[in-house]
N, C-alpha and C positions, 0 to 999 in steps of 0.2 A: 590748188593746196594753197593753204596760208603756212608761212613761217614766222614763229614767233622765238626770240632770241631771250633768255632771262639770265639773272643770276642769282646763283643760292651760296649761302655761307654754310660751312662745315667744320669740325673740329678735328683736326687732323693731329691730334697731340697723339700717342701712341706710345706706352711704358712696355717696351720690349725685354726689359729684364726682370729676375725671379727672386727681387728681392722682397725682404719681408720688413724693411725699415716701419718703426711706426708716422708712417707720415702719408701724407694727401699725394698720389701717384696717378690718379688721374685728373690731368688739369685743362683749362682751356688754351687754344691755340687756333683762333679760328682764322681759314683762309676761305678765299671767294673764287667760285666756279662759275664759269660760261656755260650755258646750255642753248641748246635749241631745240624746239618742238616742232614738228611737221604733223598740221591736221590735214586730212583728206576733203576733197570739195563734199563729200557726203556728211562732212561733220556737222551735228548740231548740238546746241547745250541743252537739248532738250531730250528727254525719250531715252532710246537704250542706249547706255555707252558705249564710244567707240572702242574699239578694241586697239590696246598699246602695245606696241614693240618698242624695246631698247638695241638701239642698231650702235653697235660699240666698233669705234674706230680702230686701225691698228697704227702701226710707228708712220711717221711721216704725213699724219693728218691731225688736225684740231678741229675745233667748234671756235669762231672767232666773227660775229657780226659786222665788225670793222672791215674786216680781211674777207668777207662773204664767204667762208670755210664752214662747211657742213657737217664735217665729221664723218660717220658710220653711215648717214641717211641714205645714200644712194645705194647701198645693200640691199634695203627694204623698198628700193623703188617702185619693183612690179605691186609689193602689199599695200603700198600708200597709194596708187591707183584704183587696188581694190577695194579701198574703204576704210585700211588700217592708219592708225596714227602711229608716227615714230619718235623717238627722244635718244639724243646723244650730247656727253659733254664733252668740254676742253680737258678737262681732268684736275688732278691737286697741282698743275703748274701750267704755265702758257704755254711752253714749247709741245705740250701733248703727249712727252715720253713716258709718264707715271702710270700706263695704262696697267691694269692686272692687280697694282698692289695694294694694300688696305685702303689708303687715304683716297686713292680713285673709288673703290667700292662704295666707299661712305659718300663721298662726291656723287656717285650715281643714284644713289638710295635718297638722299636730300633732294635731288633735282625729278627724281620720281614724286616723292612726295608733294613738291610745289605743283606738278603737272595734275597730277590725279586730284589735286585740293581746288585746283582755280579751272580745270576743265571737267567737260563730261567723259572720262574715260574709264575703262578698266582698271580695278584693283590688281588683279591679275593680270601677269604680262608675257610676253613674248620675247626670248631673247636670240638676236643674233650678232656675230662678230666675225672679223676677219684678222688674221694674223695675231698681233698681240690683243686685239679686240676678241678673238676669239676666247684668251685666256682670261680676260676680263670677264665675258658671257659666264664662262662654266665657273669662274670664281664667285660671279653677282648670285649664279643660279644655287650654290653650295653654302654662301653666307646667309641667302634668304631665299631656304627651299619653298616657303609656303607659298612665295610669291610669284614662282614661275611655274606657266604650264609645259613649256617646251623650247629646246635649244634648237639653232643651227649655228655651227659654226664652219670656216671655212678658211682651209689651211692655218688650222691653228697652232701658235705656241703651246707647247704640251710641258715641257721640261726646261728648266735652265740649265741643268746638268746632262753630261754625255750618259746617254743610255746603252750598255751591251748587251745587245741581243746573241747570244752564241759568238760568232767570230767579228761579227758587224759592231759597229759602235756608229750609233746616231748621231750626227754633229749637234755640237754643242754651243749653244748661245752666249753661255758666257765668257766664251774667247772668241766671239765672230765681232765685227764692225758694222756700223751703219753707214751707209755710202758718205755721208759726210764726216766721217772720221770719229763720230762722237761713238766711244766704246759702249758695247752692251752692258760691261762689266761696272764702268762706272756708273751707269743706269742704275742697273739692279744693286749695287753697292749702297748708292746714294737713296733710292726710294723704297728699299727693302730694311734698311737702317742697320745694314752690317756695322757691327762694330768695329771690323778690322777690314783691310782690302782681301780677305781669304772670304771663301764660302761660307755663308753661315746657315745651318740645315734649321735652324732652330725658327730663323726670321722669315722663314717662307712657308713654313708649313700652315696648310690648308690654304695657299695661293700659289702651288704649282700644280696644275691639273693630272699629271700623270701618277702623282702620289697621294693627291687629296682622295678622301673617300675611299681608300684603298688597304688591302691588304695582301701578302705573301700566301699564297696558297698552299696545300699541300706538297703539290707538284714543286713547288718552289718557284712558282712565276706569279705575276701581279694580275689581281682583280681588283677592279674600279666600279663603285657601286655611286653612279651620276645621279645627283638631285630629281631627274626628269628623264623624259625621253629624249635623244640626241641624234640629228642629222648632221653626217659630216662630210664635205666635199674638200676634195684634194688633188689640187694639179700634179698630175704624176711627172714634170717637168720642172717641180720647185727645188728653188737652189737656194733659199732661205729657211723654210722650215723642209725636216726631212718627211720625205713622203712613207718611209720605212717605220718611223715612231708614230706617225698618226694612224697606220694600221695597226701597229702593237697597241696603242690606245684602244680602236674600235675593238681588237681581238681580247683585251683586257677586260672591257666591258661585257663584252659577250661572255667571257669565263663567269663571271659574278652572277651570270643568269639576268641579267637586265637588258632594256631592248634600244638598238641604236642600228643606224642604217648609216654606210658608206659608199659615196660616190667617187669614185679616182676618175679624174678628168684627163684623158690621154692629149698628150700635147698642148696642156695648159702648166705655165709656171705661178709664181705667187701673186696671183689677181684674181678679183670677182670677174665672174663673166656672167654673159646672159642667161644661160643655161642653167647658171647656180640662181640668180634672182627668179628665177620663174620657178625654178624646183621648190624654192624657197617657201612661195606662196601656198604651193599644193600641200608642201609639209606641215605648215602652219594650220590651213585650212582645216586638217586631219582633228585639229583639237578644240577647236572654238567654232 
C-alpha cells in the first residue's frame, strides 16, 4: 500500500451572528490542513475507481508526515487490505483537537476534493470514525448527505450536553478533561466559537449528532433521522463515552423508523479492537 501526504487550503471564516448589517460578512480566512491518503496494493489509475473511505481520528491522534502520524487510517486497516482507499486529515489546527467542528468538516471536504481530483477514486464515500472522530463522521454525512453511502462509528461522541434519561444522567463531555489536562470546555468554546464561556446552543446546531436531524416525537422522546445507514460499535466498559447514551442514540434512530445496527462489545473500553475492524469491512461491503 502507498501512503500519500498532501496539504489543502480551506476558508475557516464563519460568521455565527445573526447580524443584518449591510456589510460583507462572508470573508476569506485561509488556513492549511495536512492530509494523508492510503492507496491499496490493488489501486490502479485507470479503470474502475477505487472505493474511498474517510477514516476520521479521535482526540489524541492527528496526521503528520514529519511525525509519521496517520490519524484514523488504522480503523480502516482491514478495508485497505481488501482494496479500499482511506483518507484522514489533521484538522483545522495542528494538535488535532478540532474534530467535528464546522472548520474540520470543510477542511475534510477540501481534502476529499483533492483526493478524487488527483486519484482514481469514487466520488461517493464510506465514512468511519472513533470517539470525536465518530462525531466528525456523522457531522460530515449530515453536511454532505449526497456524498456518503454508509457510516460506521466506534464509541462515538454524540452530545456535549448531559443527557437525562429518566433518573439516569449520561456523562457530559462539557465538564470532562483530556488526560493531559486540556479541558473539553476550552476546546469546545474555542472551536465552536462560543461568544462567552457559557454553552452556546446556536453554535453547535447541526454539529451535535444526538440533536442533529432530530425531532421530539409525540411521546416526548427524541427521534434521529441519520443521512444514511449507520452501524455503531460501543465498548461496554467505556469510561470516556457513556454506553447508555450510545444505546439511546441507536434507539432514537429506530424510533424515527430509520436503519441502524448496534454491536455492544463486552469487556471493551474506549478503543477500536480487531473485531470492529473486521465487522467494518463486512458492513461496508453491503453497500458497494
